[in-house]
C-alpha positions as a Markdown table, in Angstrom:
| # | Residue | x | y | z |
|---|---|---|---|---|
| 1 | Met | -0.3 | -0.1 | -0.4 |
| 2 | Thr | 1.2 | 3.6 | -0.7 |
| 3 | Asp | 1.7 | 6.2 | 1.7 |
| 4 | Pro | -1.2 | 6.4 | 3.7 |
| 5 | Gln | -2.0 | 10.2 | 3.8 |
| 6 | Asn | -1.3 | 10.3 | 0.1 |
| 7 | Thr | -4.9 | 11.6 | -1.1 |
| 8 | Met | -4.6 | 12.0 | -4.9 |
| 9 | Gly | -5.7 | 7.9 | -6.5 |
| 10 | Thr | -4.6 | 6.6 | -9.7 |
| 11 | Thr | -7.6 | 6.6 | -12.3 |
| 12 | Gly | -9.2 | 3.1 | -12.1 |
| 13 | Gln | -7.7 | 1.8 | -9.1 |
| 14 | Thr | -9.5 | 1.2 | -5.9 |
| 15 | Val | -9.4 | 3.9 | -3.1 |
| 16 | Ile | -10.6 | 3.9 | 0.3 |
| 17 | Val | -11.6 | 6.3 | 2.5 |
| 18 | Ser | -12.0 | 6.5 | 6.7 |
| 19 | Gly | -14.4 | 8.3 | 7.6 |
| 20 | Ala | -17.6 | 9.7 | 6.2 |
| 21 | Gly | -18.0 | 13.2 | 7.9 |
| 22 | Glu | -17.4 | 16.4 | 6.6 |
| 23 | Tyr | -13.5 | 16.5 | 7.0 |
| 24 | Ala | -14.2 | 13.4 | 5.0 |
| 25 | Val | -16.5 | 15.3 | 2.3 |
| 26 | Glu | -13.2 | 17.8 | 1.5 |
| 27 | Arg | -10.6 | 15.3 | 1.5 |
| 28 | Leu | -13.1 | 13.8 | -1.0 |
| 29 | Arg | -13.6 | 16.4 | -3.2 |
| 30 | Ser | -10.4 | 15.7 | -6.0 |
| 31 | Leu | -11.0 | 11.9 | -6.1 |
| 32 | Ile | -15.0 | 12.4 | -6.7 |
| 33 | Gly | -14.9 | 12.0 | -11.0 |
| 34 | Glu | -11.5 | 11.0 | -11.6 |
| 35 | Gly | -12.9 | 8.0 | -12.7 |
| 36 | Asn | -11.6 | 5.6 | -9.3 |
| 37 | Arg | -13.4 | 3.2 | -7.2 |
| 38 | Ile | -13.6 | 4.9 | -3.8 |
| 39 | Arg | -15.3 | 3.0 | -0.8 |
| 40 | Val | -15.9 | 5.0 | 1.9 |
| 41 | Phe | -16.0 | 3.4 | 5.4 |
| 42 | Gly | -17.5 | 5.5 | 8.8 |
| 43 | Thr | -21.1 | 5.8 | 10.4 |
| 44 | Lys | -23.4 | 8.9 | 10.6 |
| 45 | Pro | -22.1 | 10.0 | 7.1 |
| 46 | Ala | -22.2 | 13.4 | 6.3 |
| 47 | Pro | -25.3 | 14.9 | 3.5 |
| 48 | Gln | -22.7 | 14.9 | 0.9 |
| 49 | Ile | -21.2 | 11.6 | 1.1 |
| 50 | Val | -25.4 | 10.2 | 1.4 |
| 51 | Ala | -25.7 | 12.4 | -2.1 |
| 52 | Trp | -22.5 | 11.3 | -4.1 |
| 53 | Ala | -23.7 | 7.4 | -2.9 |
| 54 | Glu | -26.6 | 8.1 | -4.1 |
| 55 | Ala | -25.2 | 9.2 | -7.2 |
| 56 | Gly | -22.9 | 6.1 | -7.9 |
| 57 | Met | -20.2 | 8.1 | -7.7 |
| 58 | Leu | -18.8 | 5.7 | -4.6 |
| 59 | Ser | -20.0 | 3.1 | -2.0 |
| 60 | His | -20.4 | 4.2 | 1.3 |
| 61 | Ile | -20.4 | 1.4 | 3.9 |
| 62 | Ser | -21.6 | 2.0 | 7.6 |
| 63 | Arg | -18.7 | 1.1 | 10.0 |
| 64 | Pro | -15.1 | 2.0 | 10.6 |
| 65 | Leu | -12.4 | 0.7 | 8.5 |
| 66 | Thr | -10.7 | -2.9 | 9.3 |
| 67 | Arg | -7.7 | -3.7 | 7.9 |
| 68 | Ser | -9.1 | -6.6 | 5.6 |
| 69 | Asp | -10.7 | -3.9 | 4.0 |
| 70 | Met | -7.5 | -2.3 | 2.7 |
| 71 | Ile | -5.7 | -5.8 | 1.3 |
| 72 | Gln | -6.8 | -4.5 | -2.7 |
| 73 | Ala | -6.7 | -0.9 | -2.0 |
| 74 | Ala | -4.5 | 1.2 | -4.0 |
| 75 | Arg | -4.9 | 4.3 | -1.9 |
| 76 | Leu | -5.9 | 5.2 | 1.9 |
| 77 | Val | -7.1 | 9.0 | 2.4 |
| 78 | Ile | -7.7 | 8.8 | 6.2 |
| 79 | Ala | -10.2 | 11.4 | 7.1 |
| 80 | Thr | -11.7 | 10.9 | 10.3 |
| 81 | Gly | -11.2 | 14.2 | 11.7 |
| 82 | Asn | -10.5 | 12.5 | 15.0 |
| 83 | Pro | -6.3 | 12.6 | 15.3 |
| 84 | Ala | -6.9 | 9.5 | 17.8 |
| 85 | Gln | -8.3 | 7.7 | 14.8 |
| 86 | Asp | -6.5 | 8.9 | 12.4 |
| 87 | Thr | -3.4 | 7.1 | 14.4 |
| 88 | Thr | -4.8 | 3.6 | 14.6 |
| 89 | Val | -5.7 | 4.1 | 11.1 |
| 90 | Ala | -2.5 | 4.3 | 9.6 |
| 91 | Leu | -1.7 | 2.3 | 11.8 |
| 92 | Leu | -3.6 | -0.6 | 10.1 |
| 93 | Gly | -2.4 | 0.9 | 6.9 |
| 94 | Lys | 1.0 | 0.1 | 7.8 |
| 95 | Lys | 2.6 | -3.5 | 6.7 |
| 96 | Thr | 2.0 | -6.2 | 8.8 |
| 97 | Pro | 3.2 | -9.8 | 8.1 |
| 98 | Gly | 1.1 | -12.4 | 6.1 |
| 99 | His | -0.1 | -15.9 | 7.0 |
| 100 | Val | -1.3 | -18.9 | 4.7 |
| 101 | His | -3.3 | -21.5 | 5.4 |
| 102 | Phe | -3.4 | -24.9 | 3.8 |
| 103 | Ile | -6.8 | -26.4 | 4.6 |
| 104 | Gly | -8.1 | -29.9 | 3.4 |
| 105 | Ala | -11.8 | -28.5 | 2.3 |
| 106 | Gly | -12.3 | -32.5 | 2.1 |
| 107 | Pro | -14.8 | -34.4 | -0.2 |
| 108 | Gly | -17.3 | -31.7 | -1.0 |
| 109 | Asp | -20.1 | -32.4 | 2.1 |
| 110 | Pro | -19.8 | -29.3 | 4.4 |
| 111 | Asp | -20.2 | -31.5 | 7.4 |
| 112 | Leu | -17.1 | -33.2 | 6.5 |
| 113 | Leu | -15.1 | -30.2 | 7.0 |
| 114 | Thr | -13.3 | -29.7 | 10.4 |
| 115 | Arg | -13.6 | -27.4 | 12.8 |
| 116 | Arg | -10.7 | -26.0 | 12.9 |
| 117 | Ala | -10.5 | -25.7 | 8.7 |
| 118 | His | -14.2 | -24.0 | 9.3 |
| 119 | Thr | -13.1 | -21.2 | 11.8 |
| 120 | Leu | -10.2 | -20.6 | 10.1 |
| 121 | Leu | -12.6 | -20.0 | 7.0 |
| 122 | Arg | -14.3 | -17.5 | 8.4 |
| 123 | Ala | -11.3 | -15.8 | 9.4 |
| 124 | Ala | -9.4 | -15.5 | 6.2 |
| 125 | Glu | -8.9 | -12.5 | 4.4 |
| 126 | Val | -8.3 | -14.1 | 1.1 |
| 127 | Val | -9.5 | -17.7 | -0.3 |
| 128 | Ile | -7.7 | -19.1 | -2.9 |
| 129 | His | -9.5 | -22.2 | -3.9 |
| 130 | Asp | -9.3 | -25.4 | -6.2 |
| 131 | Arg | -12.5 | -25.7 | -8.4 |
| 132 | Leu | -13.2 | -28.7 | -6.7 |
| 133 | Val | -14.4 | -27.0 | -4.4 |
| 134 | Pro | -17.7 | -26.7 | -3.9 |
| 135 | Asp | -20.4 | -23.1 | -3.7 |
| 136 | Ala | -21.5 | -24.9 | -0.3 |
| 137 | Ile | -18.1 | -23.9 | 1.5 |
| 138 | Leu | -17.1 | -21.3 | -0.4 |
| 139 | Ala | -20.4 | -19.8 | 1.7 |
| 140 | Leu | -18.9 | -20.4 | 4.9 |
| 141 | Ala | -15.7 | -18.5 | 4.1 |
| 142 | Asn | -16.0 | -14.5 | 5.8 |
| 143 | Pro | -18.1 | -12.7 | 3.7 |
| 144 | Ser | -15.8 | -9.7 | 3.3 |
| 145 | Ala | -12.7 | -12.0 | 1.9 |
| 146 | Glu | -11.4 | -12.0 | -1.4 |
| 147 | Ile | -12.3 | -14.6 | -2.8 |
| 148 | Ile | -9.9 | -16.2 | -6.2 |
| 149 | Glu | -10.7 | -19.1 | -8.1 |
| 150 | Thr | -7.2 | -21.4 | -9.4 |
| 151 | Gly | -8.9 | -23.5 | -11.2 |
| 152 | Lys | -7.0 | -26.9 | -13.1 |
| 153 | Thr | -8.3 | -28.9 | -16.0 |
| 154 | Ala | -6.8 | -32.4 | -16.8 |
| 155 | Phe | -6.1 | -31.8 | -20.3 |
| 156 | Gly | -8.1 | -27.8 | -20.3 |
| 157 | Pro | -7.5 | -24.3 | -19.8 |
| 158 | Ser | -6.0 | -24.0 | -16.2 |
| 159 | Trp | -3.8 | -21.8 | -14.0 |
| 160 | Lys | -0.2 | -22.4 | -14.3 |
| 161 | Gln | 1.8 | -23.6 | -11.3 |
| 162 | Asp | 4.1 | -20.6 | -10.9 |
| 163 | Asp | 1.3 | -18.2 | -11.4 |
| 164 | Ile | -0.5 | -19.7 | -8.7 |
| 165 | Asn | 2.8 | -19.9 | -6.2 |
| 166 | Ala | 3.2 | -16.2 | -7.4 |
| 167 | Leu | -0.8 | -15.1 | -6.3 |
| 168 | Leu | 0.2 | -16.9 | -2.5 |
| 169 | Val | 3.0 | -14.7 | -2.2 |
| 170 | Ala | 1.6 | -11.3 | -3.5 |
| 171 | Arg | -1.7 | -11.8 | -1.2 |
| 172 | Gly | -0.2 | -14.0 | 1.7 |
| 173 | Lys | 3.0 | -10.5 | 2.5 |
| 174 | Gly | 0.2 | -8.9 | 4.5 |
| 175 | Ala | -3.4 | -11.0 | 5.1 |
| 176 | Arg | -5.0 | -14.0 | 6.2 |
| 177 | Val | -5.0 | -16.2 | 3.2 |
| 178 | Val | -6.5 | -19.7 | 3.4 |
| 179 | Arg | -5.6 | -21.5 | -0.1 |
| 180 | Leu | -8.8 | -24.3 | -0.1 |
| 181 | Lys | -7.8 | -27.4 | -2.0 |
| 182 | Ser | -10.3 | -30.6 | -2.2 |
| 183 | Gly | -10.2 | -33.8 | -0.5 |
| 184 | Asp | -6.7 | -33.3 | 1.9 |
| 185 | Ser | -3.6 | -31.1 | 0.8 |
| 186 | Gly | -1.1 | -33.2 | 0.7 |
| 187 | Ile | -2.3 | -36.0 | -1.6 |
| 188 | Phe | -2.2 | -34.8 | -5.1 |
| 189 | Gly | -2.6 | -31.1 | -4.1 |
| 190 | Arg | 1.4 | -29.9 | -5.2 |
| 191 | Leu | 0.7 | -28.9 | -1.5 |
| 192 | Asp | 5.3 | -28.6 | -1.5 |
| 193 | Glu | 5.7 | -26.2 | -4.6 |
| 194 | Glu | 3.3 | -24.0 | -2.7 |
| 195 | Met | 4.7 | -24.2 | 0.5 |
| 196 | Asp | 8.1 | -24.0 | -0.9 |
| 197 | Ala | 7.1 | -20.8 | -2.8 |
| 198 | Leu | 6.4 | -19.3 | 0.8 |
| 199 | Asp | 9.4 | -20.5 | 2.4 |
| 200 | Ala | 11.4 | -18.9 | -0.5 |
| 201 | Ala | 9.3 | -15.2 | 0.5 |
| 202 | Asp | 9.8 | -15.5 | 4.3 |
| 203 | Ile | 5.8 | -16.3 | 4.5 |
| 204 | Pro | 4.4 | -18.1 | 7.5 |
| 205 | Phe | 2.1 | -21.1 | 6.9 |
| 206 | Thr | -0.1 | -23.9 | 9.0 |
| 207 | Ile | -1.6 | -27.4 | 7.0 |
| 208 | Thr | -5.0 | -28.4 | 8.2 |
| 209 | Pro | -5.8 | -31.3 | 6.9 |
| 210 | Gly | -9.2 | -32.6 | 5.1 |
| 211 | Ile | -10.5 | -36.0 | 4.4 |
| 212 | Thr | -9.5 | -37.4 | 1.3 |
| 213 | Ala | -11.7 | -38.9 | -1.8 |
| 214 | Ser | -10.8 | -42.5 | -1.1 |
| 215 | Val | -11.8 | -42.2 | 2.6 |
| 216 | Ala | -15.3 | -40.3 | 1.7 |
| 217 | Ala | -16.0 | -43.0 | -1.6 |
| 218 | Ala | -14.6 | -46.6 | 1.0 |
| 219 | Ala | -17.4 | -44.7 | 3.4 |
| 220 | Thr | -19.8 | -44.6 | 1.0 |
| 221 | Leu | -19.5 | -47.9 | 0.1 |
| 222 | Lys | -19.6 | -49.5 | 3.4 |
| 223 | Thr | -16.8 | -51.3 | 3.0 |
| 224 | Ser | -13.1 | -51.0 | 4.7 |
| 225 | Leu | -9.9 | -50.0 | 2.6 |
| 226 | Thr | -7.7 | -52.7 | 5.3 |
| 227 | Lys | -9.5 | -55.9 | 6.3 |
| 228 | Arg | -7.7 | -58.9 | 8.3 |
| 229 | Gly | -6.3 | -62.3 | 5.7 |
| 230 | Arg | -7.7 | -59.4 | 2.9 |
| 231 | Asn | -5.0 | -57.2 | 2.6 |
| 232 | Thr | -2.4 | -55.3 | 4.7 |
| 233 | Gly | -1.5 | -52.1 | 2.5 |
| 234 | Leu | -3.2 | -49.5 | 0.9 |
| 235 | Arg | -1.9 | -48.0 | -2.1 |
| 236 | Ile | -2.9 | -44.3 | -3.2 |
| 237 | Leu | -2.3 | -43.4 | -6.8 |
| 238 | Thr | -2.7 | -40.7 | -9.5 |
| 239 | Gly | -3.4 | -42.0 | -13.2 |
| 240 | His | -1.0 | -39.2 | -14.8 |
| 241 | Asp | 1.3 | -37.3 | -13.6 |
| 242 | Thr | 3.1 | -34.2 | -15.4 |
| 243 | Asp | 4.6 | -36.4 | -17.9 |
| 244 | Gly | 1.3 | -38.3 | -18.4 |
| 245 | Phe | 0.2 | -41.7 | -17.3 |
| 246 | Ala | 1.8 | -42.7 | -14.5 |
| 247 | Asp | 3.7 | -46.1 | -13.9 |
| 248 | Gln | 3.6 | -47.9 | -10.9 |
| 249 | Asp | 4.2 | -51.4 | -9.1 |
| 250 | Trp | 2.0 | -53.1 | -11.8 |
| 251 | Arg | 2.7 | -56.9 | -10.3 |
| 252 | Ala | 1.8 | -55.5 | -6.7 |
| 253 | Leu | -1.4 | -53.9 | -7.8 |
| 254 | Ala | -1.9 | -57.4 | -9.4 |
| 255 | Glu | -2.3 | -59.2 | -6.5 |
| 256 | Pro | -5.3 | -60.7 | -5.3 |
| 257 | Gly | -6.5 | -58.7 | -2.6 |
| 258 | Ala | -4.9 | -55.6 | -3.3 |
| 259 | Ile | -6.3 | -52.6 | -2.7 |
| 260 | Ala | -5.6 | -49.1 | -4.3 |
| 261 | Ala | -7.2 | -45.6 | -4.6 |
| 262 | Ile | -6.9 | -44.2 | -7.6 |
| 263 | Tyr | -7.2 | -40.5 | -8.2 |
| 264 | Met | -7.2 | -38.3 | -11.6 |
| 265 | Gly | -7.4 | -42.2 | -13.4 |
| 266 | Lys | -10.6 | -41.5 | -16.5 |
| 267 | Ala | -8.1 | -40.7 | -18.9 |
| 268 | Ala | -5.8 | -43.3 | -18.1 |
| 269 | Ala | -8.6 | -46.3 | -18.1 |
| 270 | Thr | -7.3 | -48.3 | -20.8 |
| 271 | Tyr | -3.7 | -48.0 | -19.8 |
| 272 | Leu | -4.7 | -49.1 | -16.0 |
| 273 | Arg | -6.5 | -51.7 | -17.6 |
| 274 | Gly | -3.3 | -52.8 | -20.0 |
| 275 | Arg | -1.4 | -52.5 | -17.5 |
| 276 | Leu | -2.7 | -54.7 | -14.9 |
| 277 | Leu | -4.1 | -57.2 | -17.2 |
| 278 | Met | -0.5 | -57.8 | -18.8 |
| 279 | His | 1.2 | -58.3 | -15.0 |
| 280 | Gly | -1.7 | -61.3 | -14.2 |
| 281 | Ala | -4.6 | -59.6 | -12.4 |
| 282 | Asp | -8.2 | -61.0 | -12.7 |
| 283 | Glu | -10.4 | -59.6 | -15.5 |
| 284 | Ala | -13.3 | -59.7 | -12.8 |
| 285 | Thr | -11.4 | -57.9 | -10.2 |
| 286 | Pro | -13.6 | -55.5 | -8.6 |
| 287 | Ile | -13.2 | -51.8 | -9.4 |
| 288 | Thr | -15.7 | -49.2 | -8.0 |
| 289 | Ile | -16.3 | -45.6 | -9.7 |
| 290 | Val | -17.2 | -43.5 | -6.8 |
| 291 | Glu | -17.8 | -40.2 | -8.7 |
| 292 | Asn | -18.7 | -36.9 | -6.2 |
| 293 | Ala | -18.0 | -38.5 | -3.6 |
| 294 | Ser | -20.2 | -37.5 | -0.3 |
| 295 | Arg | -22.1 | -35.0 | -2.7 |
| 296 | Pro | -26.1 | -34.8 | -3.4 |
| 297 | Asp | -25.0 | -35.8 | -7.0 |
| 298 | Gln | -23.0 | -38.6 | -5.7 |
| 299 | Arg | -23.5 | -41.7 | -8.0 |
| 300 | Ile | -21.8 | -44.9 | -7.0 |
| 301 | Gln | -20.9 | -47.4 | -10.4 |
| 302 | Pro | -19.7 | -50.6 | -9.7 |
| 303 | Ala | -17.2 | -52.1 | -12.9 |
| 304 | Thr | -15.1 | -55.2 | -13.2 |
| 305 | Leu | -11.2 | -54.3 | -14.6 |
| 306 | Val | -12.7 | -55.5 | -18.1 |
| 307 | Ser | -15.3 | -53.2 | -18.0 |
| 308 | Leu | -13.3 | -50.0 | -16.6 |
| 309 | Pro | -12.8 | -47.7 | -19.5 |
| 310 | Asp | -16.9 | -48.1 | -21.1 |
| 311 | Ala | -18.1 | -48.1 | -17.6 |
| 312 | Leu | -16.1 | -44.4 | -17.2 |
| 313 | Gln | -18.0 | -43.1 | -20.9 |
| 314 | Thr | -20.8 | -41.8 | -18.8 |
| 315 | Val | -18.7 | -40.3 | -16.1 |
| 316 | Thr | -18.3 | -36.6 | -15.9 |
| 317 | Gly | -17.3 | -34.9 | -12.3 |
| 318 | Pro | -14.6 | -35.9 | -10.3 |
| 319 | Ala | -14.4 | -40.0 | -9.4 |
| 320 | Val | -11.6 | -42.1 | -7.4 |
| 321 | Leu | -11.2 | -45.3 | -8.7 |
| 322 | Met | -11.8 | -48.2 | -5.8 |
| 323 | Leu | -9.5 | -51.1 | -7.3 |
| 324 | Gly | -10.5 | -54.2 | -5.2 |
| 325 | Leu | -13.8 | -53.1 | -3.8 |
| 326 | Ala | -16.8 | -54.0 | -4.5 |
| 327 | Pro | -20.0 | -52.3 | -2.7 |
| 328 | Arg | -20.7 | -53.7 | 0.4 |
| 329 | Asn | -24.3 | -54.9 | -0.9 |
| 330 | Ala | -23.1 | -56.2 | -4.2 |
| 331 | Ala | -20.0 | -58.0 | -2.0 |
| 332 | Ala | -22.8 | -59.4 | 0.2 |
| 333 | Ala | -24.8 | -60.9 | -2.8 |
| 334 | Ala | -22.0 | -62.7 | -4.4 |
| 335 | Leu | -21.1 | -63.8 | -1.6 |
| 336 | Arg | -24.7 | -65.8 | -0.7 |
| 337 | Glu | -24.3 | -66.8 | -4.8 |
| 338 | Ala | -21.2 | -68.6 | -4.1 |
| 339 | Leu | -23.0 | -70.4 | -0.9 |
């Protein structure tokens, strides 16, 4: 932010004014009509302030100015007419350390958001979120927060990671920022790259974990991710990485009883099937597709390894592929038939 006492705004930029009385009127006369976006904060506005607001020449907010209001301002005009209040506002306008909170938003159901995540969202001055975070969770954020979507779409238009890093640094220097990622931030969320950028800029951060999609999907299927006598391990995989389709330990994944949650696997389905069959997997190995896990439009689609690519043709939302798992009711029915 520029010199707090400077009342001259740059055309087309946001100017915020602390004070709505006659003193503010005099300070505003040189700014009205210059093409600036003017926001005036203060109770008991002078008649001229009211008139300018009614004419659409400025916005009047009937409360004192807060530090979060200053984040995107090009100029701050201190015009309360009260020396003590002016000093307080000037201190607010000085650069203060920021902080970035990485928060896992969970699979989409707001009820699965942690209490800590909810509290931090309510206190955030800036929320930078992924495309998969639903509106129902964004609605829990501080109403005055700046909300920025940094969408990534597989094989489509996306924010570059370097641009996201730069945005986090720019906002994180002087504001309470929430970086909101679907699921858990540490699972295929490129968390390390963003932490490295903040470390390089000497910006502090903390991490609040979230429920990842595979856990929500297993709960939906009413099955466990580990089971005595079936699997002593669980693999969480991605279908593709920065170099294309991701390579895995296919021999281990093809073993009977192997359980894996495959993220971002829709485009890689034919590749996954081919590699697993090549390494001895049974064609009838169950793979359950859980689309939009935990959300109102959630859909469960049982499939087998051989039918997986065809079963995914109608899946349009984010999906996790649960290798080796069938819905509990389907598994129970199969057991009854076997007996």
